[in-house]
C-alpha positions as CSV (number, residue, x, y, z in Angstrom):
1,M,63.4,-4.6,-10.7
2,K,64.0,-8.3,-11.0
3,R,61.3,-8.9,-8.0
4,S,58.9,-6.5,-9.6
5,L,59.0,-8.5,-12.9
6,K,58.6,-12.0,-11.1
7,M,55.3,-10.4,-9.3
8,L,54.1,-9.2,-12.7
9,A,54.6,-12.4,-14.4
10,G,52.8,-14.2,-11.3
11,L,49.9,-11.9,-11.7
12,L,49.7,-12.4,-15.4
13,L,49.9,-16.3,-15.0
14,V,47.1,-16.1,-12.4
15,S,45.2,-13.8,-14.6
16,A,45.7,-16.2,-17.7
17,M,44.4,-19.1,-15.7
18,S,41.5,-17.5,-14.3
19,F,40.4,-16.4,-17.6
20,A,41.0,-20.0,-19.2
21,Q,38.7,-21.4,-16.4
22,K,35.8,-19.4,-17.7
23,L,33.4,-21.3,-19.7
24,P,31.6,-19.3,-22.3
25,A,28.1,-18.2,-21.3
26,D,26.6,-20.4,-24.2
27,S,28.3,-23.0,-23.1
28,I,26.9,-22.9,-19.7
29,F,23.6,-22.6,-20.9
30,A,24.1,-25.6,-23.2
31,N,25.0,-27.6,-20.2
32,Y,21.9,-26.7,-18.5
33,Y,19.5,-27.7,-21.5
34,T,21.4,-31.0,-21.8
35,A,21.4,-31.8,-17.8
36,T,17.4,-30.9,-17.8
37,G,16.7,-33.0,-21.0
38,G,18.2,-31.8,-24.1
39,K,18.2,-28.8,-26.4
40,K,15.7,-30.3,-28.7
41,L,13.0,-30.8,-26.1
42,W,13.5,-27.2,-25.1
43,D,13.4,-26.0,-28.8
44,S,10.1,-27.5,-29.0
45,I,8.2,-25.9,-26.2
46,K,5.4,-23.8,-27.8
47,S,3.1,-23.1,-24.5
48,F,3.1,-24.3,-20.9
49,N,1.1,-24.0,-17.9
50,L,2.6,-23.7,-14.3
51,N,0.6,-24.2,-11.1
52,R,2.3,-22.6,-8.0
53,S,1.5,-22.2,-4.5
54,F,3.3,-19.5,-2.2
55,S,3.9,-19.7,1.4
56,A,5.6,-17.6,4.2
57,A,5.9,-17.0,7.9
58,S,3.1,-14.7,9.1
59,A,1.6,-14.2,5.7
60,T,-1.4,-15.5,4.0
61,P,-0.7,-18.2,1.5
62,Y,-2.0,-18.1,-2.2
63,V,-1.7,-20.2,-5.4
64,S,-1.2,-18.8,-8.9
65,N,-1.7,-20.5,-12.3
66,T,0.2,-19.2,-15.3
67,T,-0.6,-20.1,-18.9
68,V,2.0,-19.2,-21.6
69,S,2.0,-19.1,-25.2
70,L,5.3,-18.4,-26.7
71,P,4.8,-18.0,-30.5
72,D,1.9,-15.5,-29.7
73,K,4.0,-14.0,-26.6
74,S,1.2,-14.2,-24.5
75,I,1.0,-14.6,-20.8
76,H,-2.2,-15.0,-18.6
77,K,-1.8,-15.3,-14.8
78,S,-4.5,-15.9,-12.1
79,K,-3.3,-15.3,-8.6
80,T,-5.9,-16.4,-5.8
81,I,-5.6,-15.2,-2.2
82,M,-8.6,-15.9,0.3
83,K,-10.9,-17.2,-2.6
84,R,-10.4,-14.0,-4.8
85,S,-8.8,-14.2,-7.8
86,F,-6.9,-11.3,-9.6
87,V,-6.2,-12.2,-13.6
88,Y,-3.3,-10.7,-15.1
89,T,-3.1,-10.9,-19.1
90,V,-0.4,-9.7,-21.7
91,K,-0.9,-10.2,-25.3
92,G,1.1,-8.5,-27.8
93,N,1.3,-4.7,-27.1
94,E,-1.7,-4.8,-24.6
95,G,-1.9,-6.0,-21.1
96,W,-4.8,-5.6,-18.4
97,I,-5.8,-6.8,-15.1
98,K,-9.5,-8.3,-13.8
99,V,-10.2,-7.1,-10.3
100,P,-13.1,-9.3,-8.4
101,L,-15.8,-6.9,-7.5
102,G,-18.6,-9.2,-6.1
103,Q,-20.1,-11.1,-8.9
104,R,-18.4,-9.4,-11.6
105,A,-14.6,-8.2,-12.5
106,D,-13.3,-4.6,-13.0
107,V,-11.1,-4.6,-15.9
108,K,-8.0,-2.0,-16.0
109,D,-5.1,-1.8,-18.2
110,L,-1.6,-2.6,-16.7
111,S,1.1,-0.1,-16.8
112,Q,3.9,0.0,-19.1
113,A,6.0,-1.5,-16.0
114,E,3.9,-3.9,-15.1
115,Q,3.4,-5.3,-18.5
116,Q,7.2,-5.4,-19.1
117,S,7.7,-7.3,-15.8
118,M,5.0,-10.0,-17.2
119,R,7.1,-10.2,-20.2
120,F,10.1,-11.1,-18.2
121,E,7.9,-13.6,-16.4
122,M,6.8,-15.2,-19.5
123,Y,10.3,-16.8,-19.8
124,D,12.1,-16.6,-16.5
125,V,9.6,-18.9,-14.8
126,L,11.2,-21.7,-16.9
127,A,14.5,-20.4,-17.9
128,P,15.5,-16.8,-18.3
129,F,18.1,-17.4,-21.0
130,I,15.5,-19.0,-23.3
131,D,16.3,-17.1,-27.0
132,Y,18.0,-14.3,-24.8
133,K,19.7,-13.0,-27.9
134,N,16.6,-12.2,-29.9
135,R,15.2,-10.7,-26.8
136,G,18.0,-8.0,-26.3
137,F,19.9,-9.5,-23.6
138,I,23.8,-9.8,-23.2
139,A,25.3,-12.7,-21.4
140,T,28.8,-12.6,-19.7
141,T,30.5,-15.3,-17.8
142,V,31.5,-13.7,-14.3
143,G,33.6,-16.6,-13.4
144,T,33.5,-19.7,-11.0
145,E,32.6,-19.3,-7.4
146,T,31.6,-21.2,-4.4
147,L,27.8,-21.2,-3.1
148,N,26.9,-23.1,-0.2
149,G,30.0,-25.1,-0.5
150,V,29.3,-26.0,-4.2
151,S,31.2,-24.6,-7.1
152,V,29.3,-22.7,-9.4
153,N,29.4,-20.9,-12.8
154,H,28.3,-17.2,-12.7
155,V,26.7,-15.7,-15.7
156,E,25.3,-12.2,-15.8
157,L,22.4,-11.8,-18.0
158,Q,21.7,-8.0,-18.9
159,G,19.0,-6.4,-20.8
160,K,17.0,-3.4,-20.7
161,G,15.1,-3.1,-17.5
162,M,16.2,-6.4,-15.9
163,K,19.3,-8.1,-14.9
164,Y,20.0,-11.6,-14.2
165,N,22.5,-13.0,-12.0
166,L,22.7,-17.1,-12.6
167,Y,24.4,-19.6,-10.9
168,F,24.9,-23.1,-12.4
169,D,26.2,-25.9,-10.4
170,A,29.5,-26.6,-12.1
171,K,29.2,-30.5,-11.9
172,T,25.6,-31.2,-12.6
173,G,24.9,-28.0,-14.8
174,L,21.9,-27.3,-12.9
175,L,20.7,-23.7,-12.1
176,V,20.8,-23.4,-8.2
177,R,20.5,-19.6,-7.8
178,Q,18.7,-16.6,-9.8
179,K,19.0,-13.0,-8.6
180,E,16.8,-10.8,-10.5
181,T,17.4,-7.0,-10.6
182,A,14.6,-4.7,-11.7
183,N,13.4,-1.2,-10.6
184,G,15.7,-1.0,-8.1
185,V,14.4,-4.5,-6.5
186,E,16.7,-7.4,-5.9
187,T,15.0,-11.1,-5.8
188,V,17.2,-14.0,-4.8
189,K,15.7,-17.1,-5.8
190,D,17.3,-20.5,-4.5
191,L,16.2,-23.3,-6.9
192,S,15.9,-27.1,-5.7
193,E,14.0,-30.1,-6.0
194,Y,14.4,-30.7,-9.7
195,T,11.6,-32.9,-11.0
196,K,10.9,-34.4,-14.2
197,S,8.1,-33.4,-16.3
198,T,5.7,-35.7,-18.5
199,Y,7.0,-33.7,-21.2
200,G,10.6,-34.9,-20.4
201,I,12.5,-32.0,-19.0
202,L,13.5,-31.3,-15.8
203,Y,12.4,-28.1,-13.8
204,P,12.8,-26.7,-10.1
205,A,9.8,-27.8,-8.1
206,K,10.9,-25.9,-5.2
207,I,11.9,-22.4,-4.9
208,V,12.6,-19.9,-1.9
209,E,12.8,-16.4,-2.8
210,T,13.6,-13.3,-0.7
211,N,13.4,-9.8,-2.2
212,S,15.3,-6.5,-0.8
213,V,11.9,-4.8,0.1
214,D,10.1,-7.3,2.3
215,K,13.0,-9.5,3.1
216,K,10.7,-12.5,4.0
217,P,11.8,-15.9,2.5
218,V,8.9,-17.1,0.6
219,T,8.7,-20.9,-0.4
220,V,7.3,-21.6,-3.7
221,K,6.1,-25.1,-4.8
222,S,5.8,-25.7,-8.6
223,A,4.0,-28.2,-11.2
224,V,4.3,-27.7,-15.0
225,T,2.6,-29.0,-18.1
226,I,4.2,-28.2,-21.4
227,N,2.8,-28.1,-24.8
228,G,-0.8,-28.9,-23.5
229,Q,-3.7,-27.5,-25.0
230,V,-4.0,-23.8,-24.5
231,N,-7.6,-22.2,-24.1
232,Q,-7.5,-19.1,-26.2
233,E,-10.3,-17.6,-24.4
234,L,-7.7,-16.9,-21.5
235,F,-6.5,-14.3,-23.7
236,K,-9.7,-12.3,-24.5
237,R,-10.1,-9.1,-22.5
């Protein structure tokens, strides 16, 4: 009996220590904002333009250009592969795609699932936890883990139709891995080469992503411009 009580006391002590080591999710997010330029700069982001190149072994490389207007909750993305550009737009409650057909484009409505995916992308291309509470997400600290030999703080961000598992370097505060789970597909993104934008915030200029369907690593190189002039013609159908 005495031995059992000692074992129980030991387990309770370990549990208490583990709980004490968990930082609140909001503190982890705050550390990220501080490490990448400060919350004041992040709160002042109204729009951004993101240029990306995608490359993978045995696959045709392509580029994308994404423009987001956060106040309008609008996103415009062109994906160019082999000189053909497919244009995706979501504005308010509408979403459409323009498919190149010779000298013209065929315009079709995006499905609700496609629109929802783009609304997530509107935020997660910079940081998926931006304004997460107002977007209906719940953040929970899972704990401290080791990732590639580095201590990381693991946060789960759960919302309707999307779950993120986020891994922040415990020392630098930077996000180093992002797992996204939606529609039964998991995408793992390893983020590196943080670069300072002209606006002042740091962003990961290199991402290596792999999803559970293709299982082929894709290298993504990025360049971002924040609060530049937004061409409203982009969001016209």
